[in-house]
ZADO-1210 file (C-alpha; in nm, 4 decimals, padded with zeros to 6 digits):
<atoms>
<atom x="00.5810" y="00.5133" z="-01.0621" code="MET" pos="1"/>
<atom x="00.4435" y="00.5423" z="-00.7078" code="ILE" pos="2"/>
<atom x="00.6761" y="00.3427" z="-00.4460" code="VAL" pos="3"/>
<atom x="00.5060" y="00.2600" z="-00.1024" code="LYS" pos="4"/>
<atom x="00.7007" y="00.1180" z="00.1822" code="ILE" pos="5"/>
<atom x="00.5085" y="-00.0252" z="00.4373" code="CYS" pos="6"/>
<atom x="00.5177" y="-00.1432" z="00.7729" code="GLY" pos="7"/>
<atom x="00.7201" y="00.0970" z="00.9431" code="LEU" pos="8"/>
<atom x="00.7581" y="00.0438" z="01.2880" code="MET" pos="9"/>
<atom x="01.0589" y="00.2495" z="01.4732" code="SER" pos="10"/>
<atom x="01.2086" y="00.6191" z="01.4286" code="PRO" pos="11"/>
<atom x="01.4992" y="00.4338" z="01.2563" code="LEU" pos="12"/>
<atom x="01.2549" y="00.3243" z="01.0165" code="ASP" pos="13"/>
<atom x="01.1513" y="00.7390" z="00.9490" code="ALA" pos="14"/>
<atom x="01.5077" y="00.7997" z="00.9039" code="ILE" pos="15"/>
<atom x="01.5442" y="00.5004" z="00.6327" code="TYR" pos="16"/>
<atom x="01.2392" y="00.6570" z="00.4506" code="SER" pos="17"/>
<atom x="01.3888" y="01.0266" z="00.4182" code="ASN" pos="18"/>
<atom x="01.7356" y="00.8699" z="00.2882" code="MET" pos="19"/>
<atom x="01.5079" y="00.6117" z="00.0645" code="ALA" pos="20"/>
<atom x="01.2577" y="00.8421" z="-00.0459" code="GLY" pos="21"/>
<atom x="00.9309" y="00.6540" z="-00.1368" code="PRO" pos="22"/>
<atom x="00.5999" y="00.8591" z="-00.2102" code="ASP" pos="23"/>
<atom x="00.4682" y="00.6720" z="00.0524" code="MET" pos="24"/>
<atom x="00.4911" y="00.4683" z="00.4285" code="VAL" pos="25"/>
<atom x="00.2597" y="00.2910" z="00.5549" code="GLY" pos="26"/>
<atom x="00.1776" y="00.2382" z="00.9484" code="PHE" pos="27"/>
<atom x="-00.0202" y="-00.1233" z="00.9763" code="VAL" pos="28"/>
<atom x="-00.3088" y="-00.0627" z="01.2976" code="PHE" pos="29"/>
<atom x="-00.3885" y="-00.4087" z="01.2936" code="HIS" pos="30"/>
<atom x="-00.3374" y="-00.6179" z="01.5807" code="GLU" pos="31"/>
<atom x="-00.3128" y="-00.9110" z="01.4088" code="GLY" pos="32"/>
<atom x="00.0213" y="-00.8135" z="01.2274" code="SER" pos="33"/>
<atom x="00.3742" y="-00.8964" z="01.3800" code="ARG" pos="34"/>
<atom x="00.4243" y="-00.4641" z="01.2220" code="ARG" pos="35"/>
<atom x="00.1303" y="-00.3801" z="01.4450" code="PHE" pos="36"/>
<atom x="00.2129" y="-00.0176" z="01.5944" code="ILE" pos="37"/>
<atom x="-00.0126" y="00.1850" z="01.8221" code="THR" pos="38"/>
<atom x="-00.1224" y="00.5628" z="01.7558" code="LYS" pos="39"/>
<atom x="00.1075" y="00.6910" z="01.9622" code="GLU" pos="40"/>
<atom x="00.3907" y="00.5379" z="01.8785" code="ARG" pos="41"/>
<atom x="00.3324" y="00.5827" z="01.4640" code="ALA" pos="42"/>
<atom x="00.2600" y="00.9581" z="01.5520" code="SER" pos="43"/>
<atom x="00.6186" y="00.9879" z="01.6958" code="GLU" pos="44"/>
<atom x="00.7424" y="00.8215" z="01.3577" code="ILE" pos="45"/>
<atom x="00.5097" y="01.0123" z="01.1736" code="SER" pos="46"/>
<atom x="00.6574" y="01.3733" z="01.3214" code="SER" pos="47"/>
<atom x="00.9901" y="01.2627" z="01.2154" code="MET" pos="48"/>
<atom x="00.9108" y="01.1981" z="00.8330" code="LEU" pos="49"/>
<atom x="00.9571" y="01.4820" z="00.5737" code="GLY" pos="50"/>
<atom x="00.7409" y="01.4894" z="00.2736" code="ASP" pos="51"/>
<atom x="00.6102" y="01.1417" z="00.1876" code="ILE" pos="52"/>
<atom x="00.2169" y="01.0605" z="00.2262" code="THR" pos="53"/>
<atom x="00.1513" y="00.8181" z="00.5588" code="ARG" pos="54"/>
<atom x="-00.1032" y="00.5615" z="00.4767" code="VAL" pos="55"/>
<atom x="-00.2909" y="00.3972" z="00.7425" code="GLY" pos="56"/>
<atom x="-00.3677" y="00.0214" z="00.7253" code="VAL" pos="57"/>
<atom x="-00.6777" y="-00.1560" z="00.8769" code="PHE" pos="58"/>
<atom x="-00.8733" y="-00.4794" z="00.8495" code="VAL" pos="59"/>
<atom x="-01.1936" y="-00.4388" z="00.8896" code="ARG" pos="60"/>
<atom x="-01.1962" y="-00.1458" z="01.1602" code="GLU" pos="61"/>
<atom x="-01.4717" y="00.0286" z="01.2340" code="ASP" pos="62"/>
<atom x="-01.4870" y="00.3718" z="01.0190" code="PRO" pos="63"/>
<atom x="-01.5728" y="00.5905" z="01.2771" code="GLY" pos="64"/>
<atom x="-01.2167" y="00.5199" z="01.4195" code="PHE" pos="65"/>
<atom x="-01.0582" y="00.5986" z="01.0868" code="ILE" pos="66"/>
<atom x="-01.2256" y="00.9115" z="01.0517" code="ARG" pos="67"/>
<atom x="-01.0532" y="00.9720" z="01.3701" code="ASP" pos="68"/>
<atom x="-00.7020" y="00.8531" z="01.2940" code="MET" pos="69"/>
<atom x="-00.7618" y="01.0817" z="00.9492" code="VAL" pos="70"/>
<atom x="-00.8895" y="01.3878" z="01.1666" code="ASP" pos="71"/>
<atom x="-00.5835" y="01.3543" z="01.4299" code="SER" pos="72"/>
<atom x="-00.3410" y="01.4329" z="01.1403" code="GLY" pos="73"/>
<atom x="-00.1580" y="01.1229" z="01.1681" code="LEU" pos="74"/>
<atom x="-00.2325" y="00.9305" z="00.8196" code="ILE" pos="75"/>
<atom x="-00.2948" y="01.1264" z="00.4908" code="ASP" pos="76"/>
<atom x="-00.4720" y="00.7914" z="00.3133" code="MET" pos="77"/>
<atom x="-00.6400" y="00.5007" z="00.4121" code="VAL" pos="78"/>
<atom x="-00.5804" y="00.1077" z="00.3240" code="GLN" pos="79"/>
<atom x="-00.8179" y="-00.1594" z="00.3667" code="ILE" pos="80"/>
<atom x="-00.7445" y="-00.5255" z="00.3777" code="HIS" pos="81"/>
<atom x="-01.0170" y="-00.8074" z="00.3888" code="ASP" pos="82"/>
<atom x="-01.3094" y="-00.5783" z="00.2939" code="ALA" pos="83"/>
<atom x="-01.5374" y="-00.8221" z="00.0735" code="SER" pos="84"/>
<atom x="-01.8656" y="-00.6236" z="00.1840" code="ASP" pos="85"/>
<atom x="-01.9099" y="-00.3468" z="-00.0397" code="ARG" pos="86"/>
<atom x="-02.1431" y="-00.1432" z="00.1458" code="SER" pos="87"/>
<atom x="-01.8782" y="-00.1440" z="00.4414" code="TYR" pos="88"/>
<atom x="-01.6082" y="-00.0269" z="00.1871" code="VAL" pos="89"/>
<atom x="-01.8844" y="00.2557" z="00.1032" code="ARG" pos="90"/>
<atom x="-01.8636" y="00.3652" z="00.4400" code="ARG" pos="91"/>
<atom x="-01.5223" y="00.3493" z="00.4878" code="VAL" pos="92"/>
<atom x="-01.4845" y="00.5974" z="00.1554" code="VAL" pos="93"/>
<atom x="-01.7615" y="00.8059" z="00.2876" code="ASP" pos="94"/>
<atom x="-01.6057" y="00.8555" z="00.6380" code="ALA" pos="95"/>
<atom x="-01.2561" y="00.9034" z="00.5793" code="ALA" pos="96"/>
<atom x="-01.2475" y="01.2026" z="00.3857" code="GLY" pos="97"/>
<atom x="-00.9181" y="01.1545" z="00.2350" code="VAL" pos="98"/>
<atom x="-00.8232" y="00.8743" z="-00.0451" code="PRO" pos="99"/>
<atom x="-00.8836" y="00.4944" z="00.0210" code="VAL" pos="100"/>
<atom x="-00.6759" y="00.1966" z="-00.1374" code="ILE" pos="101"/>
<atom x="-00.8696" y="-00.1225" z="-00.1254" code="GLN" pos="102"/>
<atom x="-00.6393" y="-00.4090" z="-00.1209" code="ALA" pos="103"/>
<atom x="-00.7444" y="-00.7760" z="-00.2917" code="PHE" pos="104"/>
<atom x="-00.5429" y="-01.0924" z="-00.2442" code="ILE" pos="105"/>
<atom x="-00.5566" y="-01.1953" z="-00.6323" code="ILE" pos="106"/>
<atom x="-00.5350" y="-01.5705" z="-00.6355" code="ASN" pos="107"/>
<atom x="-00.7356" y="-01.5898" z="-00.9459" code="GLY" pos="108"/>
<atom x="-00.9275" y="-01.3505" z="-01.2377" code="ARG" pos="109"/>
<atom x="-01.2903" y="-01.4073" z="-01.0060" code="GLU" pos="110"/>
<atom x="-01.0765" y="-01.1969" z="-00.7626" code="ASP" pos="111"/>
<atom x="-00.9119" y="-00.9482" z="-01.0274" code="LEU" pos="112"/>
<atom x="-01.2833" y="-00.8954" z="-01.1524" code="ASP" pos="113"/>
<atom x="-01.4099" y="-00.7873" z="-00.8035" code="LEU" pos="114"/>
<atom x="-01.1010" y="-00.5564" z="-00.7679" code="ALA" pos="115"/>
<atom x="-01.1639" y="-00.3778" z="-01.0718" code="VAL" pos="116"/>
<atom x="-01.5162" y="-00.3010" z="-00.9782" code="SER" pos="117"/>
<atom x="-01.4452" y="-00.1912" z="-00.6220" code="CYS" pos="118"/>
<atom x="-01.5556" y="00.1197" z="-00.4469" code="GLU" pos="119"/>
<atom x="-01.2569" y="00.2645" z="-00.3286" code="ALA" pos="120"/>
<atom x="-01.0347" y="00.5477" z="-00.5076" code="ASP" pos="121"/>
<atom x="-00.7419" y="00.3001" z="-00.5516" code="HIS" pos="122"/>
<atom x="-00.6805" y="-00.0671" z="-00.5832" code="ILE" pos="123"/>
<atom x="-00.3706" y="-00.3003" z="-00.4505" code="MET" pos="124"/>
<atom x="-00.3216" y="-00.6224" z="-00.5959" code="LEU" pos="125"/>
<atom x="-00.1689" y="-00.8343" z="-00.3478" code="ASP" pos="126"/>
<atom x="-00.0565" y="-01.2009" z="-00.2821" code="ALA" pos="127"/>
<atom x="-00.1535" y="-01.1827" z="00.0882" code="GLY" pos="128"/>
<atom x="-00.1069" y="-00.9246" z="00.3547" code="MET" pos="129"/>
<atom x="00.2486" y="-00.9113" z="00.4308" code="GLY" pos="130"/>
<atom x="00.3058" y="-01.2305" z="00.3348" code="SER" pos="131"/>
<atom x="00.5878" y="-01.1922" z="00.0643" code="GLY" pos="132"/>
<atom x="00.4226" y="-01.4148" z="-00.1620" code="ARG" pos="133"/>
<atom x="00.4324" y="-01.3134" z="-00.5316" code="ARG" pos="134"/>
<atom x="00.1088" y="-01.3122" z="-00.7777" code="ILE" pos="135"/>
<atom x="00.0872" y="-01.5048" z="-01.0823" code="ASP" pos="136"/>
<atom x="00.1814" y="-01.3017" z="-01.3132" code="THR" pos="137"/>
<atom x="-00.0451" y="-01.4372" z="-01.5652" code="GLU" pos="138"/>
<atom x="-00.3596" y="-01.3296" z="-01.4026" code="ILE" pos="139"/>
<atom x="-00.2088" y="-00.9811" z="-01.3884" code="LEU" pos="140"/>
<atom x="-00.1961" y="-00.9364" z="-01.8242" code="GLN" pos="141"/>
<atom x="-00.4029" y="-00.6545" z="-01.9412" code="ASP" pos="142"/>
<atom x="-00.5520" y="-00.5094" z="-01.6345" code="VAL" pos="143"/>
<atom x="-00.8159" y="-00.2673" z="-01.6924" code="PRO" pos="144"/>
<atom x="-00.7668" y="-00.0320" z="-01.4035" code="VAL" pos="145"/>
<atom x="-00.4610" y="00.1394" z="-01.2432" code="PRO" pos="146"/>
<atom x="-00.3253" y="-00.0461" z="-00.9489" code="TYR" pos="147"/>
<atom x="-00.0815" y="-00.1078" z="-00.6998" code="ILE" pos="148"/>
<atom x="00.1249" y="-00.4160" z="-00.7188" code="LEU" pos="149"/>
<atom x="00.2218" y="-00.5606" z="-00.3449" code="SER" pos="150"/>
<atom x="00.3644" y="-00.9175" z="-00.2725" code="GLY" pos="151"/>
<atom x="00.7109" y="-01.0723" z="-00.2952" code="GLY" pos="152"/>
<atom x="00.8784" y="-00.7446" z="-00.4330" code="LEU" pos="153"/>
<atom x="01.2122" y="-00.6693" z="-00.3315" code="ASP" pos="154"/>
<atom x="01.5196" y="-00.4756" z="-00.5276" code="PRO" pos="155"/>
<atom x="01.5930" y="-00.7493" z="-00.7551" code="SER" pos="156"/>
<atom x="01.3005" y="-00.8170" z="-00.8911" code="ASN" pos="157"/>
<atom x="01.0835" y="-00.4731" z="-00.9035" code="VAL" pos="158"/>
<atom x="01.2101" y="-00.3499" z="-01.2248" code="LEU" pos="159"/>
<atom x="01.0962" y="-00.6201" z="-01.4176" code="GLU" pos="160"/>
<atom x="00.7737" y="-00.6507" z="-01.2526" code="ALA" pos="161"/>
<atom x="00.7349" y="-00.2802" z="-01.3626" code="VAL" pos="162"/>
<atom x="00.8496" y="-00.3229" z="-01.6924" code="ARG" pos="163"/>
<atom x="00.6523" y="-00.6204" z="-01.7578" code="THR" pos="164"/>
<atom x="00.3224" y="-00.5689" z="-01.6021" code="LEU" pos="165"/>
<atom x="00.2915" y="-00.1651" z="-01.6169" code="GLY" pos="166"/>
<atom x="00.1241" y="-00.1163" z="-01.2403" code="PRO" pos="167"/>
<atom x="00.0863" y="00.2599" z="-01.1557" code="ALA" pos="168"/>
<atom x="00.2803" y="00.2132" z="-00.8180" code="GLY" pos="169"/>
<atom x="00.4830" y="-00.0739" z="-00.6097" code="VAL" pos="170"/>
<atom x="00.4421" y="-00.1672" z="-00.2345" code="ASP" pos="171"/>
<atom x="00.6890" y="-00.3130" z="-00.0177" code="VAL" pos="172"/>
<atom x="00.7515" y="-00.4576" z="00.3460" code="SER" pos="173"/>
<atom x="00.8889" y="-00.7391" z="00.4030" code="SER" pos="174"/>
<atom x="01.0876" y="-00.7253" z="00.0738" code="GLY" pos="175"/>
<atom x="01.3149" y="-00.4212" z="00.2118" code="VAL" pos="176"/>
<atom x="01.3808" y="-00.6080" z="00.5506" code="GLU" pos="177"/>
<atom x="01.6702" y="-00.7811" z="00.6940" code="THR" pos="178"/>
<atom x="01.6032" y="-01.0189" z="01.0224" code="ASP" pos="179"/>
<atom x="01.2481" y="-00.8929" z="01.0338" code="GLY" pos="180"/>
<atom x="01.3859" y="-00.5214" z="01.0456" code="ALA" pos="181"/>
<atom x="01.3827" y="-00.2770" z="00.7247" code="LYS" pos="182"/>
<atom x="01.7464" y="-00.2369" z="00.6036" code="ASP" pos="183"/>
<atom x="01.8360" y="00.1285" z="00.4798" code="PRO" pos="184"/>
<atom x="02.0257" y="-00.0424" z="00.1892" code="THR" pos="185"/>
<atom x="01.7434" y="-00.2265" z="00.0968" code="LYS" pos="186"/>
<atom x="01.4932" y="00.0436" z="00.1052" code="MET" pos="187"/>
<atom x="01.7194" y="00.2707" z="-00.0869" code="THR" pos="188"/>
<atom x="01.7669" y="00.0141" z="-00.3565" code="SER" pos="189"/>
<atom x="01.4128" y="-00.0544" z="-00.4172" code="PHE" pos="190"/>
<atom x="01.3053" y="00.3144" z="-00.4541" code="VAL" pos="191"/>
<atom x="01.5535" y="00.3348" z="-00.7098" code="TYR" pos="192"/>
<atom x="01.4942" y="00.0081" z="-00.8958" code="ALA" pos="193"/>
<atom x="01.1349" y="00.0502" z="-00.8808" code="ALA" pos="194"/>
<atom x="01.1350" y="00.4144" z="-01.0274" code="ARG" pos="195"/>
<atom x="01.4088" y="00.3621" z="-01.3265" code="GLY" pos="196"/>
<atom x="01.3437" y="00.6275" z="-01.5875" code="ASN" pos="197"/>
<atom x="00.9511" y="00.6058" z="-01.4974" code="PHE" pos="198"/>
<atom x="00.7181" y="00.8977" z="-01.4073" code="GLU" pos="199"/>
<atom x="00.4469" y="00.8817" z="-01.1413" code="PRO" pos="200"/>
<atom x="00.1485" y="00.7605" z="-01.3098" code="LEU" pos="201"/>
<atom x="-00.1204" y="00.7207" z="-01.0268" code="LEU" pos="202"/>
<atom x="-00.3509" y="00.9923" z="-01.0432" code="GLU" pos="203"/>
<atom x="-00.6605" y="00.9844" z="-00.8155" code="HIS" pos="204"/>
<atom x="-00.8956" y="00.6939" z="-00.9703" code="HIS" pos="205"/>
<atom x="-01.2391" y="00.5775" z="-00.8487" code="ARG" pos="206"/>
<atom x="-01.3551" y="00.3114" z="-00.9461" code="CYS" pos="207"/>
<atom x="-01.6864" y="00.2015" z="-01.0984" code="ASP" pos="208"/>
<atom x="-01.8518" y="-00.1073" z="-01.2181" code="ALA" pos="209"/>
<atom x="-01.6915" y="-00.0774" z="-01.5565" code="LYS" pos="210"/>
<atom x="-01.3430" y="-00.0197" z="-01.3816" code="GLY" pos="211"/>
<atom x="-01.2593" y="00.2986" z="-01.5554" code="VAL" pos="212"/>
</atoms>
């Protein structure tokens, strides 16, 4: 089970992440988010992280800028949101040079159909970027490709979600916060609960039209 904690904003968050031991952490480079972080601040936090994959989160960002962030050594993976233009997604995938996660807001089966035919390396199924809402689990029955589950997860419900839906990974942000700040106890509890006795399942996956 791959576990990602998104929205790191302070050096303390790096310390907490090292304690909790997720597989991935996310830096949000979108100014419209309350978790927006500058490149300089992210670099300071990144330098404090141990062996954790660093994911840059972008919303409609220029592919060249994304590549510059990769080339700087700041991030190891890219996550893109609100990218309905397939040609844009292809440009990001071609430019990034590292695995790309495409996040989809899932409100119905038609959204899921778009997700499984994506151009990215991995897909994330979300209820809304950082909203804390949960996806209707009925929609996620029998998803034909590996995916990362996001939206409304916290230490109290993540294990049930893993057992019920069988995602390849889980992503959390507000679910491990207290009063808008990362909470070390919640972070550690989330990682522990998510993993249970499961082994990492998410392998490099390039979606195609058939979702395989």
